[in-house]
N, CA, C and O atoms as a GROMACS GRO file, in nm:
protein
  344
    1UNK      N    1  -0.944  -2.128  -4.826
    1UNK     CA    2  -0.804  -2.120  -4.814
    1UNK      C    3  -0.731  -2.219  -4.903
    1UNK      O    4  -0.768  -2.336  -4.905
    2UNK      N    5  -0.643  -2.182  -4.966
    2UNK     CA    6  -0.538  -2.266  -5.036
    2UNK      C    7  -0.401  -2.263  -4.982
    2UNK      O    8  -0.340  -2.159  -4.956
    3UNK      N    9  -0.350  -2.405  -4.964
    3UNK     CA   10  -0.207  -2.397  -4.904
    3UNK      C   11  -0.122  -2.482  -4.990
    3UNK      O   12  -0.156  -2.596  -5.020
    4UNK      N   13  -0.011  -2.428  -5.032
    4UNK     CA   14   0.099  -2.499  -5.117
    4UNK      C   15   0.221  -2.499  -5.036
    4UNK      O   16   0.233  -2.440  -4.929
    5UNK      N   17   0.317  -2.574  -5.099
    5UNK     CA   18   0.446  -2.614  -5.033
    5UNK      C   19   0.554  -2.586  -5.145
    5UNK      O   20   0.552  -2.643  -5.254
    6UNK      N   21   0.649  -2.491  -5.107
    6UNK     CA   22   0.752  -2.479  -5.223
    6UNK      C   23   0.826  -2.611  -5.215
    6UNK      O   24   0.801  -2.698  -5.131
    7UNK      N   25   0.917  -2.621  -5.306
    7UNK     CA   26   1.003  -2.739  -5.338
    7UNK      C   27   1.096  -2.747  -5.231
    7UNK      O   28   1.120  -2.859  -5.185
    8UNK      N   29   1.161  -2.633  -5.179
    8UNK     CA   30   1.251  -2.630  -5.067
    8UNK      C   31   1.184  -2.672  -4.945
    8UNK      O   32   1.237  -2.757  -4.874
    9UNK      N   33   1.064  -2.617  -4.911
    9UNK     CA   34   0.981  -2.676  -4.798
    9UNK      C   35   0.961  -2.824  -4.792
    9UNK      O   36   0.981  -2.888  -4.689
   10UNK      N   37   0.919  -2.881  -4.912
   10UNK     CA   38   0.917  -3.034  -4.914
   10UNK      C   39   1.028  -3.119  -4.896
   10UNK      O   40   1.016  -3.230  -4.844
   11UNK      N   41   1.152  -3.068  -4.942
   11UNK     CA   42   1.280  -3.118  -4.930
   11UNK      C   43   1.324  -3.109  -4.785
   11UNK      O   44   1.383  -3.207  -4.738
   12UNK      N   45   1.301  -2.997  -4.705
   12UNK     CA   46   1.325  -2.980  -4.558
   12UNK      C   47   1.225  -3.082  -4.490
   12UNK      O   48   1.264  -3.159  -4.402
   13UNK      N   49   1.111  -3.079  -4.529
   13UNK     CA   50   1.008  -3.165  -4.437
   13UNK      C   51   1.047  -3.305  -4.447
   13UNK      O   52   1.047  -3.374  -4.345
   14UNK      N   53   1.082  -3.356  -4.569
   14UNK     CA   54   1.104  -3.497  -4.574
   14UNK      C   55   1.216  -3.538  -4.480
   14UNK      O   56   1.218  -3.652  -4.435
   15UNK      N   57   1.309  -3.449  -4.448
   15UNK     CA   58   1.418  -3.476  -4.375
   15UNK      C   59   1.381  -3.488  -4.204
   15UNK      O   60   1.447  -3.549  -4.120
   16UNK      N   61   1.276  -3.424  -4.187
   16UNK     CA   62   1.243  -3.432  -4.033
   16UNK      C   63   1.196  -3.554  -3.970
   16UNK      O   64   1.163  -3.647  -4.043
   17UNK      N   65   1.190  -3.565  -3.852
   17UNK     CA   66   1.167  -3.680  -3.753
   17UNK      C   67   1.003  -3.686  -3.775
   17UNK      O   68   0.931  -3.589  -3.801
   18UNK      N   69   0.964  -3.811  -3.759
   18UNK     CA   70   0.806  -3.847  -3.778
   18UNK      C   71   0.727  -3.742  -3.667
   18UNK      O   72   0.621  -3.686  -3.695
   19UNK      N   73   0.797  -3.726  -3.540
   19UNK     CA   74   0.718  -3.633  -3.435
   19UNK      C   75   0.711  -3.492  -3.483
   19UNK      O   76   0.615  -3.423  -3.451
   20UNK      N   77   0.808  -3.444  -3.558
   20UNK     CA   78   0.825  -3.295  -3.615
   20UNK      C   79   0.700  -3.306  -3.725
   20UNK      O   80   0.617  -3.214  -3.729
   21UNK      N   81   0.691  -3.408  -3.803
   21UNK     CA   82   0.597  -3.390  -3.907
   21UNK      C   83   0.454  -3.408  -3.846
   21UNK      O   84   0.360  -3.344  -3.896
   22UNK      N   85   0.435  -3.487  -3.748
   22UNK     CA   86   0.302  -3.475  -3.680
   22UNK      C   87   0.265  -3.344  -3.624
   22UNK      O   88   0.155  -3.290  -3.638
   23UNK      N   89   0.369  -3.296  -3.558
   23UNK     CA   90   0.335  -3.175  -3.481
   23UNK      C   91   0.295  -3.062  -3.601
   23UNK      O   92   0.196  -2.990  -3.590
   24UNK      N   93   0.377  -3.059  -3.706
   24UNK     CA   94   0.342  -2.963  -3.799
   24UNK      C   95   0.200  -2.990  -3.857
   24UNK      O   96   0.135  -2.895  -3.901
   25UNK      N   97   0.153  -3.110  -3.858
   25UNK     CA   98   0.003  -3.141  -3.916
   25UNK      C   99  -0.101  -3.087  -3.827
   25UNK      O  100  -0.209  -3.043  -3.867
   26UNK      N  101  -0.062  -3.092  -3.697
   26UNK     CA  102  -0.132  -3.040  -3.589
   26UNK      C  103  -0.143  -2.884  -3.601
   26UNK      O  104  -0.250  -2.826  -3.620
   27UNK      N  105  -0.031  -2.827  -3.588
   27UNK     CA  106  -0.008  -2.677  -3.606
   27UNK      C  107  -0.096  -2.619  -3.747
   27UNK      O  108  -0.166  -2.518  -3.747
   28UNK      N  109  -0.076  -2.700  -3.854
   28UNK     CA  110  -0.121  -2.650  -3.976
   28UNK      C  111  -0.278  -2.662  -3.955
   28UNK      O  112  -0.347  -2.569  -3.997
   29UNK      N  113  -0.338  -2.763  -3.895
   29UNK     CA  114  -0.488  -2.767  -3.890
   29UNK      C  115  -0.526  -2.649  -3.800
   29UNK      O  116  -0.635  -2.599  -3.826
   30UNK      N  117  -0.453  -2.591  -3.692
   30UNK     CA  118  -0.494  -2.514  -3.605
   30UNK      C  119  -0.462  -2.366  -3.692
   30UNK      O  120  -0.547  -2.277  -3.681
   31UNK      N  121  -0.365  -2.344  -3.762
   31UNK     CA  122  -0.345  -2.248  -3.865
   31UNK      C  123  -0.448  -2.207  -3.956
   31UNK      O  124  -0.476  -2.089  -3.977
   32UNK      N  125  -0.524  -2.340  -4.029
   32UNK     CA  126  -0.639  -2.313  -4.090
   32UNK      C  127  -0.772  -2.279  -4.011
   32UNK      O  128  -0.859  -2.205  -4.057
   33UNK      N  129  -0.777  -2.336  -3.898
   33UNK     CA  130  -0.900  -2.300  -3.829
   33UNK      C  131  -0.875  -2.140  -3.768
   33UNK      O  132  -0.971  -2.063  -3.771
   34UNK      N  133  -0.766  -2.103  -3.722
   34UNK     CA  134  -0.744  -1.965  -3.666
   34UNK      C  135  -0.605  -1.910  -3.684
   34UNK      O  136  -0.528  -1.925  -3.588
   35UNK      N  137  -0.564  -1.853  -3.785
   35UNK     CA  138  -0.438  -1.806  -3.823
   35UNK      C  139  -0.366  -1.733  -3.699
   35UNK      O  140  -0.246  -1.750  -3.676
   36UNK      N  141  -0.436  -1.661  -3.632
   36UNK     CA  142  -0.371  -1.590  -3.524
   36UNK      C  143  -0.385  -1.643  -3.392
   36UNK      O  144  -0.374  -1.565  -3.297
   37UNK      N  145  -0.410  -1.774  -3.369
   37UNK     CA  146  -0.402  -1.840  -3.235
   37UNK      C  147  -0.267  -1.818  -3.166
   37UNK      O  148  -0.157  -1.819  -3.221
   38UNK      N  149  -0.291  -1.800  -3.046
   38UNK     CA  150  -0.165  -1.759  -2.953
   38UNK      C  151  -0.052  -1.869  -2.965
   38UNK      O  152   0.069  -1.845  -2.954
   39UNK      N  153  -0.111  -1.998  -2.992
   39UNK     CA  154  -0.007  -2.099  -2.967
   39UNK      C  155   0.083  -2.106  -3.103
   39UNK      O  156   0.187  -2.172  -3.111
   40UNK      N  157   0.030  -2.033  -3.204
   40UNK     CA  158   0.122  -2.035  -3.319
   40UNK      C  159   0.247  -1.930  -3.322
   40UNK      O  160   0.355  -1.939  -3.380
   41UNK      N  161   0.202  -1.845  -3.251
   41UNK     CA  162   0.290  -1.718  -3.246
   41UNK      C  163   0.326  -1.662  -3.376
   41UNK      O  164   0.440  -1.634  -3.410
   42UNK      N  165   0.203  -1.646  -3.461
   42UNK     CA  166   0.222  -1.602  -3.592
   42UNK      C  167   0.279  -1.456  -3.602
   42UNK      O  168   0.217  -1.365  -3.546
   43UNK      N  169   0.384  -1.431  -3.663
   43UNK     CA  170   0.464  -1.319  -3.668
   43UNK      C  171   0.527  -1.278  -3.812
   43UNK      O  172   0.537  -1.370  -3.893
   44UNK      N  173   0.561  -1.171  -3.845
   44UNK     CA  174   0.604  -1.122  -3.949
   44UNK      C  175   0.773  -1.136  -3.930
   44UNK      O  176   0.823  -1.132  -3.818
   45UNK      N  177   0.851  -1.150  -4.045
   45UNK     CA  178   0.985  -1.163  -4.018
   45UNK      C  179   1.063  -1.063  -4.104
   45UNK      O  180   0.998  -0.997  -4.185
   46UNK      N  181   1.192  -1.045  -4.095
   46UNK     CA  182   1.271  -0.927  -4.151
   46UNK      C  183   1.406  -1.015  -4.190
   46UNK      O  184   1.428  -1.130  -4.151
   47UNK      N  185   1.480  -0.944  -4.265
   47UNK     CA  186   1.615  -0.993  -4.281
   47UNK      C  187   1.617  -1.073  -4.402
   47UNK      O  188   1.561  -1.018  -4.496
   48UNK      N  189   1.670  -1.197  -4.427
   48UNK     CA  190   1.645  -1.284  -4.546
   48UNK      C  191   1.514  -1.318  -4.547
   48UNK      O  192   1.473  -1.347  -4.660
   49UNK      N  193   1.434  -1.325  -4.462
   49UNK     CA  194   1.282  -1.370  -4.465
   49UNK      C  195   1.191  -1.247  -4.470
   49UNK      O  196   1.076  -1.258  -4.429
   50UNK      N  197   1.233  -1.137  -4.515
   50UNK     CA  198   1.140  -1.014  -4.512
   50UNK      C  199   1.037  -1.038  -4.612
   50UNK      O  200   1.070  -1.078  -4.723
   51UNK      N  201   0.903  -1.015  -4.580
   51UNK     CA  202   0.799  -1.047  -4.650
   51UNK      C  203   0.728  -1.166  -4.635
   51UNK      O  204   0.628  -1.193  -4.701
   52UNK      N  205   0.784  -1.251  -4.536
   52UNK     CA  206   0.748  -1.384  -4.479
   52UNK      C  207   0.699  -1.372  -4.360
   52UNK      O  208   0.725  -1.269  -4.298
   53UNK      N  209   0.616  -1.472  -4.299
   53UNK     CA  210   0.571  -1.489  -4.167
   53UNK      C  211   0.612  -1.635  -4.130
   53UNK      O  212   0.644  -1.723  -4.210
   54UNK      N  213   0.606  -1.645  -3.987
   54UNK     CA  214   0.632  -1.762  -3.915
   54UNK      C  215   0.544  -1.802  -3.831
   54UNK      O  216   0.468  -1.721  -3.778
   55UNK      N  217   0.536  -1.949  -3.802
   55UNK     CA  218   0.449  -1.994  -3.693
   55UNK      C  219   0.538  -2.098  -3.621
   55UNK      O  220   0.622  -2.166  -3.680
   56UNK      N  221   0.511  -2.106  -3.481
   56UNK     CA  222   0.581  -2.205  -3.401
   56UNK      C  223   0.510  -2.347  -3.439
   56UNK      O  224   0.388  -2.357  -3.453
   57UNK      N  225   0.599  -2.453  -3.454
   57UNK     CA  226   0.563  -2.590  -3.456
   57UNK      C  227   0.586  -2.670  -3.338
   57UNK      O  228   0.506  -2.757  -3.305
   58UNK      N  229   0.697  -2.644  -3.271
   58UNK     CA  230   0.732  -2.694  -3.147
   58UNK      C  231   0.813  -2.593  -3.065
   58UNK      O  232   0.798  -2.479  -3.109
   59UNK      N  233   0.891  -2.602  -2.962
   59UNK     CA  234   0.960  -2.511  -2.886
   59UNK      C  235   1.054  -2.451  -2.993
   59UNK      O  236   1.048  -2.332  -3.025
   60UNK      N  237   1.134  -2.532  -3.042
   60UNK     CA  238   1.240  -2.493  -3.131
   60UNK      C  239   1.206  -2.477  -3.275
   60UNK      O  240   1.260  -2.391  -3.344
   61UNK      N  241   1.108  -2.566  -3.325
   61UNK     CA  242   1.082  -2.575  -3.462
   61UNK      C  243   0.983  -2.443  -3.528
   61UNK      O  244   0.887  -2.400  -3.464
   62UNK      N  245   1.016  -2.399  -3.637
   62UNK     CA  246   0.936  -2.296  -3.697
   62UNK      C  247   0.880  -2.334  -3.818
   62UNK      O  248   0.931  -2.437  -3.863
   63UNK      N  249   0.784  -2.282  -3.892
   63UNK     CA  250   0.754  -2.300  -4.043
   63UNK      C  251   0.725  -2.161  -4.085
   63UNK      O  252   0.646  -2.084  -4.030
   64UNK      N  253   0.810  -2.133  -4.209
   64UNK     CA  254   0.787  -2.001  -4.262
   64UNK      C  255   0.700  -2.006  -4.379
   64UNK      O  256   0.707  -2.101  -4.458
   65UNK      N  257   0.624  -1.918  -4.394
   65UNK     CA  258   0.528  -1.911  -4.514
   65UNK      C  259   0.512  -1.764  -4.565
   65UNK      O  260   0.550  -1.667  -4.499
   66UNK      N  261   0.454  -1.754  -4.683
   66UNK     CA  262   0.427  -1.637  -4.757
   66UNK      C  263   0.285  -1.624  -4.772
   66UNK      O  264   0.219  -1.726  -4.788
   67UNK      N  265   0.224  -1.498  -4.768
   67UNK     CA  266   0.081  -1.489  -4.800
   67UNK      C  267   0.081  -1.443  -4.935
   67UNK      O  268   0.138  -1.337  -4.961
   68UNK      N  269   0.015  -1.522  -5.043
   68UNK     CA  270   0.010  -1.502  -5.178
   68UNK      C  271  -0.107  -1.412  -5.213
   68UNK      O  272  -0.122  -1.375  -5.329
   69UNK      N  273  -0.187  -1.378  -5.120
   69UNK     CA  274  -0.320  -1.301  -5.143
   69UNK      C  275  -0.423  -1.401  -5.170
   69UNK      O  276  -0.403  -1.521  -5.192
   70UNK      N  277  -0.547  -1.333  -5.167
   70UNK     CA  278  -0.682  -1.427  -5.199
   70UNK      C  279  -0.690  -1.549  -5.101
   70UNK      O  280  -0.737  -1.658  -5.136
   71UNK      N  281  -0.643  -1.524  -4.982
   71UNK     CA  282  -0.640  -1.624  -4.882
   71UNK      C  283  -0.557  -1.768  -4.936
   71UNK      O  284  -0.593  -1.881  -4.906
   72UNK      N  285  -0.459  -1.741  -5.007
   72UNK     CA  286  -0.355  -1.837  -5.037
   72UNK      C  287  -0.209  -1.830  -4.976
   72UNK      O  288  -0.145  -1.725  -4.976
   73UNK      N  289  -0.170  -1.929  -4.932
   73UNK     CA  290  -0.035  -1.926  -4.873
   73UNK      C  291   0.042  -2.049  -4.901
   73UNK      O  292  -0.004  -2.162  -4.922
   74UNK      N  293   0.181  -2.006  -4.898
   74UNK     CA  294   0.289  -2.105  -4.940
   74UNK      C  295   0.364  -2.116  -4.835
   74UNK      O  296   0.398  -2.013  -4.777
   75UNK      N  297   0.408  -2.249  -4.786
   75UNK     CA  298   0.502  -2.270  -4.684
   75UNK      C  299   0.624  -2.287  -4.771
   75UNK      O  300   0.628  -2.359  -4.871
   76UNK      N  301   0.730  -2.209  -4.723
   76UNK     CA  302   0.859  -2.216  -4.771
   76UNK      C  303   0.969  -2.269  -4.717
   76UNK      O  304   1.066  -2.293  -4.789
   77UNK      N  305   0.972  -2.295  -4.591
   77UNK     CA  306   1.077  -2.354  -4.516
   77UNK      C  307   1.025  -2.410  -4.377
   77UNK      O  308   0.924  -2.360  -4.328
   78UNK      N  309   1.096  -2.518  -4.307
   78UNK     CA  310   1.066  -2.553  -4.200
   78UNK      C  311   1.197  -2.590  -4.134
   78UNK      O  312   1.283  -2.643  -4.204
   79UNK      N  313   1.222  -2.565  -3.997
   79UNK     CA  314   1.330  -2.614  -3.949
   79UNK      C  315   1.350  -2.548  -3.787
   79UNK      O  316   1.262  -2.475  -3.741
   80UNK      N  317   1.448  -2.574  -3.726
   80UNK     CA  318   1.490  -2.516  -3.593
   80UNK      C  319   1.505  -2.368  -3.622
   80UNK      O  320   1.516  -2.321  -3.734
   81UNK      N  321   1.504  -2.304  -3.514
   81UNK     CA  322   1.540  -2.154  -3.496
   81UNK      C  323   1.666  -2.128  -3.552
   81UNK      O  324   1.680  -2.033  -3.629
   82UNK      N  325   1.774  -2.212  -3.517
   82UNK     CA  326   1.908  -2.179  -3.574
   82UNK      C  327   1.915  -2.224  -3.710
   82UNK      O  328   1.991  -2.159  -3.781
   83UNK      N  329   1.846  -2.332  -3.770
   83UNK     CA  330   1.862  -2.356  -3.901
   83UNK      C  331   1.799  -2.242  -3.993
   83UNK      O  332   1.853  -2.203  -4.096
   84UNK      N  333   1.693  -2.198  -3.948
   84UNK     CA  334   1.637  -2.074  -4.019
   84UNK      C  335   1.690  -1.947  -4.019
   84UNK      O  336   1.695  -1.880  -4.122
   85UNK      N  337   1.734  -1.905  -3.905
   85UNK     CA  338   1.772  -1.772  -3.866
   85UNK      C  339   1.933  -1.753  -3.836
   85UNK      O  340   1.973  -1.707  -3.730
   86UNK      N  341   2.007  -1.790  -3.927
   86UNK     CA  342   2.151  -1.801  -3.912
   86UNK      C  343   2.212  -1.671  -3.911
   86UNK      O  344   2.334  -1.660  -3.899
   0.00000   0.00000   0.00000
């Protein structure tokens, strides 16, 4: 499995509090082990995020990613529900 991060994701991630960054690391580890773990609530998106999927980081924070094929994933955004789904 290969995971990359878009420039936008990196910029958004840099602005997050340390506890959000730590929680993302925990959820990323879980994502790598078991992508469909119920804690992640991994689901497809529509609208402006059509073709992407989302996982839960905390109660309100989400990480959006794209499946690139051949077990490659790129995280493209991270933020609260209201930041991402305006």
